[in-house]
N, C-alpha and C positions, 0 to 999 in steps of 0.2 A: 412956643405956646401951641401953635397949630399942630406941631409934631406930636405933642403930648395928647392933644385932643384926638388926633387920628388913631393913636395907639389905644386910647380908651374906647373909641368907637369900635375898633377892630376887636378888642377884647369882648365887648358886649355882643358883637355879632357872633363870635365863636361860642360864647356862653349860650346865646339864644339858639344857635344851631344844635349844640349838644342837647339842650333841653328838648328841642323839637324831635330829635332822633331817639331820645330815651323812651323805652317802652315800659309798661307796667306788667310784671310777670308774677304769676302765682305759682309758688313751688310747693309740692306735696311730697314729703319724704318720710313715710311713716314706719320704716323698719327700725326697730330698736337695736341697732348694731353700729358701733362707731366705724367698723371697717366698710360699711356701706356709706355712711354719712360723709366721711372725709373725701370721697370721690365727688359727691354732689356739691359739697361746700366750696371746693376749689373753683368750680365752674361759676357758681352763683356770685362769689366774691369778685371774680374777674369781670363778669358781666356788669356788676354794680359799679366797678371802677370806670366802666365805659359809659356810665350815665343812665343805666337801666334801674328802675325802681322795683323792689321786691317785697312781697309778702310771703313768708316761708313758714310752712308747718313742718317742724322737725323735732326729732327726739334729742338732738345734740346742738342746741343753739350756741353761737359763738359768744353772745352776750357782750358785744363790743359797742358801747354807746357812741364811739367816735365815727362809726360807719353810718353815713346818712342814707336815707331812702332804703332802709334795709330792716323791715319789721319782721320779727321772729315770733311765732306762736309756739310756745314750749309744750311739747307733748312727751316729755321725758318720763312721765308717770307710766308709760308703757313698759319701761324697764322693770317696774314693780311686778307686772304680770309674769315676766320671765323668772324673777326671783322667787315668786310664790310657788311656781311649778316645781322648783328644786329638782331639775332633771339632769341626770348624768348622761350627756350626749354620747359618751363613749359606749354606753350600754346599748344604744340603738344599733350600733354597727354590727352588721351580720344578722340582725334580728328583724329589722323593719326596712322595707324598701321605701323609695320616695313617695309612692302612691299612699302607702299606709301612714307615713309621717304627715303628708299633706292633709289627708282627710282627718287625721287625729287632731291636728292643731287648727283646722279651719274654723271651728266654732269660736275659738279664742280670737281669731282674726276678725270674724264678724262682730264680736263684742267690742273689739278695739276700734273698728270703724265707727260704731255707734258712739263710743266715748269721744272720738276725735270730732265727729259732727256735733256732739253736744257741748264741745268746748266753747265757753262764752265768747272768747275773742274770735274764734273761727266762725261762730254763728253770725257775728256782726259783719263778717266778710260776705257770706253767701246768702243771707236772708233776703227775701224779695225786694225790700225797700232799702237795702244797704247803700245803694248809689255807687257801689264799687264796679269798676270796669278794668278788664285785663286784656292785654294784647296777646298773651301766650299762657298756656298751662304747661309747666315743666314738672313732670311727675315721675317718681320711681315706678318702674314696671316690675312688679314681683308678686306680692301676695294680695294687693288691694286694687284690682282693676276697676272697682266700683267708682273710684275717684275720677275716672274718665268722664263721668256725668257732669263734672264741673265745666267741661268744655261747652256743653250745651247751655248750662246756666249762664255763662259769660260770653257765649258765642265767640269762642277763641280756639285757635288750633292747638293741638297737643304735640309736645315733644316728650317722648319717653326717655328715661335714662336707667341703665342697669349697671350695677357694680361688678357684675360677672357676666359670663355668656348667658344667652337667653335660654329659658326652659322651653321644652318642645311644644307645650300647649300654646305659648305665645308665638312661637315660630309658625305654628299652623295658622294662627289668626291673621298674621300679616302676609301669609303666602310663601314663607320660606320652605325650601325642600325639607321634608321630614326624613331623617336618616337615623332610624332607631339603633342600629348597631355601630354607628360611627363614634369614635372616641371623644368627639366634641359634645356628645349628648351626655352631659355630666350626671343627670338624674337617673340614668339607666344603671342597672346593676352590672356594668361591664367591669370585670375583675381581672383584667390583664391576662386573659386566657391565652395559652400557647397556640390554640387553634380554634377556629369557629366551626362547630358542627351545625347542620341545618336545624336541629332541635334547639340549640342555644340561640340561634338567630330568631327562631320562631318565638321563643320566650321573650326576647327583647322587643319583637314586633308587637306581641300581645300587651306587654307592660306599657309600651309607648302609647298605643291607641286607647288602652284602658284609661290612662291618665288624661288624654285629650278629651275623651268622651265625658269623663266626670267633670272636668273643668268647664266644658261648654254646656252641659245639661244641668249641672247642680251649682257649681261655684259662681259662674257669671249671672245666672238668673237671681240667685240669692243676693248678690252684691248690688244688682240693679234695684231690687226691692228695697234694700237698705238706703241706697242713694235717693230713691223717690220719696221714701218716708221722711227724710230730713230736708231735702231740697224743695219739696212741695210742687214738683213739676213732673210731667210725664217724660221719662227718659227713653231715648231710642235703645234698641237692642244693643247691649254691650258688644256683641259680635261685630256689629256694624261700626261702632266707635273704634273698636280695636283695629279693625282692618284699614281704617282710614286715618290712623295716626300719621302725622306728617313725616316724622322720622324718629328713629330710636338711636341714642348714643349707647354703645355697648363697650364696656370696659374690657376689651380683648384685643391685644396687639398681635399682628400676624406672626412675627418671628417666634413668639412664645405660645402660640396657639396651634391647634390642629386645624389645618386649612380645610375649609368647607365652602360650598357655594352659598351666597347670601343675596337677598333682594336689594335693590338700590337704596331703600330708605333705612338700611342699617349702616350706621357710621361708626367706625372704630375709634375709640378713644383709649387712653391708658396712661398710667404713670402720673396722673394729676396730683396725687397726694405726695409724691416723692419730692422732698424739699431740696432746693439748691443751696439754701443756707441752713446748715445744721446747727441746732442750738448746742451750746457747750454742755458737756457732761457735768454732773455734780462732782465737786472737787475730790471727794474720797473715792468715787468710782473711777474718775480720770486717773488718779494716782495708782489704783489697783491695776488698771489695764495697761498703763504705761510701764509698770514694773513686770508685767507678764511678757518678758522678753522671749520666752519659748513659744508664746502664742496663747490664745484663749479660745474657748468654745462658748457660743451663746445658744441657749435653748429657751424656746417659748412655744406654747401651743395656742397662742392667740388670745382673743378677747372673749370668744364664745366657748371654746374648749379650754379648760383650765387644767393645769398640771395636778391640782389636788383631786381631780376626777379619776386619776389613774388608779388602777387596782393596787393593792399592797404588793402583790407579786411583781407587777410592772415597775412600780416605784423602786422596789428593792433592786431590781435589775439595773435601773439607771444609776442608783447610788453605788452599787458594786462596780459597774463599768467605769463610772467617773473616777472612782477611787484608784483605779489602776492606770490613770492617765497622768502624764507629766504636765498637762495643760491646766490652767485655771478654767473653771466653768462658771459662767454667769447663767443662773437658772431663774426664769420668771416663775416663781412659785407663790401661790396665792395665800398660803397659810403663814402664820407667824413662825412656826417651827417646822423643821424637817428632821424627823427622827433618823439618826444614823448618818447625818450629813458629814461627808468627808471634809478635811481641812481645805482642799483645793476648790471646794464648791461654795459659791456665794449666792444666796437666794434673795430675790427682790420681788416684792408684791407688784410693783409697777416698774417697767423698764423703759428708758428712752431709746426705743429700738433703732431708729434711724441713726442716732448718734453712736450707738454701740456698733452697728454694722459698718459705720464709716471709719472706725478705729483701725489703724494699720496693722495691729497685732492680731486681729481676728483670723482664725483658721477655718472655722466651720459654723454654720447656722443649722441647728436641729429644730425643725418646725413642723407644723401640721398641714402645710400645703396651701394656706390661704393665698389668694391672688395678690393682695396688697403686699403681703410679706415677700412673696416671690418677686414682685417688681422692685422692692427695696433691696433685696439680696442681689439682684442682677445689677441694679444701679451702682452698688458698691463692690461688685465683683467678688461676692462671697459664695463659695460652693455650699451644697446642701445635703442634709439627710432628711428625707421627707417621711412623715408618719401620718398619713391622711386619716381623717375621722369621718367627715360628712360633706355633703354638698358637692361643690366643684373641686374639692381638694384632691381627690383621686386623679381627676383629669389633669390638674396642674402638676402634680408630682410625676405622673406618667410622662408628661411632655418634657419635664426637666431631666428625667432619666434618659429619655430618647435623645436628648441633646448632649448627654455626657457630662452634665454638671451636677448630678445628684445620684444618691442611692436611696432606694425605698425600703422601708420596714413596715411590718404589720403590727399595728398597735395592740391587737388582741393576742399576739404571740411574741411579745418582747422578751428576749433573753439576753444574758450578759455576753455570750459569745458573738451573737449576731450584731449587737450594738458595737462591741469593740471592733469587729471586722469592718463594719460600715464606717465607723469613725476613722479608723486607721487607713482604710482604702482612700477616703476623700482627702484626708489631711496629708498623707505621705506621697500621694501621686499628684505631682504639680500640674498634670494635664487637666485635672478638674478645675483648678484655679484659672489656668490659661483659657480653657474653653468658656468659662464664665465671663472673663474679661472680654473675649471675642464676642460673646452674646450681648454684653452690654454695649459694645461698640456698634453692633448690628442694629440694636434697638434704637440707638440715637440717630442712625443714618437714615433719615427720611426727608422727603421734599418739603414738609411743612410741620411745624410744631402742632401736636395733637390738640393742645388747649386752644391755640389760635384757630385751628380748623373747626373745633366745636363752636367757638364764638361766631365764626363766619356763618356756619350753618344755622345757628340759632337766630342771628339777625336776618339771615336770608328768609327763614320761615316767617319772622315778624313782618318783614318788608312786603312779602307777597301773601300774607294772611293764610299761610299753609304751603304745602308742597305736594299737591295732588298728582303732579306728573311723576313722582317717585312711587306712586301706588302700583303694586304688582297685581295684575289681573288674575293671577293664580289665587289670590285671596278670595276672589269672587266665585271660584269653582267649588263644587261639592267635593267631599273627601274622595269619592270614588274616581274622580277625574284627575286628582293630583298624581303627577308622575305616571299618567296613562294607566292607572290601576284598572280602569274599566276595560281598556283595550287588552291588557294582559289577561284579565279574567275572561274576556270574550274569546281570545285566541286559545287560552287554556281549555275553556269549555268546548270550543270547536274541535280542538285536538283530541280531547278525551272522548267526545261524541263519535268522531270518526274512528278513533282507535277501538272503541267499544263495538261500533258497527262492523268494522273490519274483523274483529275477533269473532263476532256472532256469525258473519258470513263464512269465515274460515271454519268455525265450529260446525255450521250446517253442512258445508261441503265435506268436511271430514266425516261426519256422521253418515251422509249419503254415500260417500265412497266406501266406507266400511260395510254398509248394508249391501251395496252392489257386489263387493268382493266376497261377502259371505254367501250370497245367493247364486253366484256364477257356477260353482261346482254342481249344485243341485240341478240347474238347468241342463248342463252337459249330460248328466246321468239319465235325465228324462229323455233326451234326444237319442241316446244310445239304445235304450229299451224300445223306443218306438221304431 
């Protein structure tokens, strides 16, 4: 009897300790893109299992009532805004740089922020007399830095999280080195040039600082104004909130990224969404892939870029190229019909991508270069043909090409010959497959699981109510002192001034010498006459 009593008391103590350690976390994930949301969801669900309570604002709620202490505020209506725009993203490529795209869509972002703040359930959370308290704000760092104001409303530290590498404007805010021409700067128009001329580097420098200037002088003040309007409090300068973020989880793993220097409060994560337990394929698709003994190819342009956005010319090039292959082709194609579809091509409006990539008969993945798709392909050892369209996709494909696991094509210049050459190069050369397997092994060989590392850092920030010791003092420096730009300017100005002075002195000396030379014969003649 006493033994049972002791066990019961011990169990109560464990429960009490878990409840005491559990924190209340407010999650803000406002980007309407499942490729973003799956990264955040994995972390929040795992933290919830460890006893932390969540209130999450998300466009893609899991809607699982069995999960306790996990309230979701559904803002999936933001997908309607994207649908209304009816934008063919492929048409942007080559016509609009990141600065133009950012400024064009920002008014829609501002409107979306207002709609989120006006959401009845969210208002109950942040209104002055709500009685809500949070130990941490976990928020996506991308288009809506105005939500950082919630940290002041609840007097809680911020952890940012990004589904891809950070944009330069945010890197500036936290004091990270600004490298305009570096291949990791994905929003730059770096187009894999064979050589860098000074003029090209100057263009990248201009575009970089133009974007940073706009972000800091237009975007941040406007979002501060929106936050103050709804929260009803005076919000600190968002520049200050940004540079004092405790830390940022960045979905970027070293072996598959372009190495660059980072400040201490950038913590690498990655592969969160890649599942260890693959769900079974639908029976008819499983049968089709099992019978593809010569192998099959899988093609998908992701969730934001769709295959039905391809021009008729590009679509016909894919159809013709696929018809010449002995492989089956599984094509994620969003329309009901594909005119001229060859017999070896199967179209699916939705595809269970991880399960398809895990099938042993797969030979090749043709994709748009999305980071999550890249991680899935590496996890299952599938070589790639990359056809980037936007965002960080160029950077991801370039890195895969540099590692010898992919071939890149230009989506604006797709033709049958290039497609066939790329497909045959990757499928017939076993080195692509072997290098991809080696890359997957390298990615797994790390001292600590990235998810467990992210959990430790999250709880570390909660325990210590922030992590100010990770703050980089560079973030406090004005732009002209970053990377000693003022010293370089001073030395350059001094060198130019001395050079100009030296040239003037030489010029004066030369003029004086010429005059003396011209007058000497005249003086000699005068002396002879006298």
